[in-house]
C-alpha positions in Angstrom: -3.7 -3.2 -9.0 -5.6 -5.6 -6.7 -8.8 -5.1 -8.7 -7.1 -6.2 -11.9 -5.5 -9.2 -10.3 -8.8 -10.1 -8.6 -10.6 -9.8 -12.0 -8.1 -11.9 -13.8 -8.3 -14.6 -11.0 -12.1 -14.6 -11.3 -11.9 -15.0 -15.1 -9.4 -17.9 -14.8 -11.7 -19.6 -12.2 -14.7 -19.2 -14.5 -12.8 -20.6 -17.4 -11.8 -23.6 -15.4 -15.4 -24.1 -14.2 -16.6 -23.8 -17.8 -14.1 -26.3 -19.1 -14.9 -28.8 -16.3 -18.7 -28.5 -17.1 -18.1 -28.8 -20.8 -16.0 -31.9 -20.3 -18.8 -33.4 -18.2 -21.3 -32.7 -20.9 -19.1 -34.2 -23.6 -18.5 -37.3 -21.4 -22.2 -37.6 -21.1 -22.7 -37.5 -24.8 -20.0 -40.1 -25.3 -21.7 -42.3 -22.8 -25.0 -41.8 -24.5 -23.4 -42.7 -27.9 -22.4 -46.1 -26.4 -25.9 -46.8 -25.3 -27.9 -45.8 -28.4 -27.0 -45.7 -32.1 -26.6 -42.2 -33.4 -26.8 -40.9 -37.0 -23.4 -40.6 -38.6 -23.7 -36.8 -38.8 -24.2 -36.6 -35.0 -21.2 -38.9 -34.4 -19.1 -36.8 -36.7 -20.2 -33.6 -34.9 -19.5 -35.2 -31.5 -16.0 -36.2 -32.7 -15.3 -32.7 -33.9 -16.6 -31.3 -30.6 -14.3 -33.6 -28.6 -11.3 -32.6 -30.7 -12.0 -28.9 -30.3 -12.6 -29.3 -26.6 -9.4 -31.3 -26.2 -7.5 -28.4 -27.8 -9.0 -26.0 -25.3 -8.1 -28.2 -22.4 -4.5 -28.5 -23.6 -4.3 -24.7 -24.0 -5.8 -24.1 -20.5 -3.4 -26.6 -18.9 -0.5 -25.0 -20.6 -1.6 -21.6 -19.2 -2.6 -20.4 -22.6 -5.1 -17.6 -23.0 -8.4 -19.2 -24.1 -10.4 -16.0 -24.6 -8.2 -12.9 -24.4 -4.6 -12.0 -23.8 -3.4 -10.6 -20.5 -3.2 -7.0 -21.9 -6.7 -7.2 -23.2 -7.9 -8.7 -19.9 -6.3 -5.8 -18.0 -7.9 -3.3 -20.4 -11.3 -4.9 -19.9 -10.9 -4.9 -16.1 -9.9 -1.3 -16.1 -12.9 -0.3 -18.2 -15.3 -2.0 -15.9 -13.7 -0.8 -12.6 -15.6 1.2 -10.1 -16.3 4.6 -11.6 -16.3 6.5 -8.4 -16.2 6.2 -4.6 -17.5 3.0 -3.1 -21.2 2.6 -2.4 -21.4 2.9 1.3 -25.0 1.4 1.5 -23.9 -1.7 -0.4 -20.7 -2.0 1.7 -22.9 -1.8 4.9 -25.1 -4.6 3.7 -22.1 -6.8 2.8 -20.6 -6.2 6.2 -23.9 -7.1 7.9 -24.0 -10.5 6.1 -20.3 -11.1 6.7 -19.1 -10.7 3.1 -16.8 -7.7 3.6 -13.1 -8.1 2.8 -11.8 -5.9 5.6 
């Protein structure tokens, strides 16, 4: 259904945003490491974090499922779908601000 496809697209977009933000934070830590000496344990933790993040980036680029499989994503989307008819008051407000989809 359109709701499931929309939910999956949103999850994928959120995952890409999360990975991009995570990469920026890790890059910032690496830059900081070059500027100031860090304790060995912190450097080891940073290295482990970089390796784990690189694995996630690789899986995401290959289209792998980072969190749940497609069947589980569909089940989650179905379980959180609208329980009944649309909320006309909410739809009216969305139309008034130009956020309706038709």
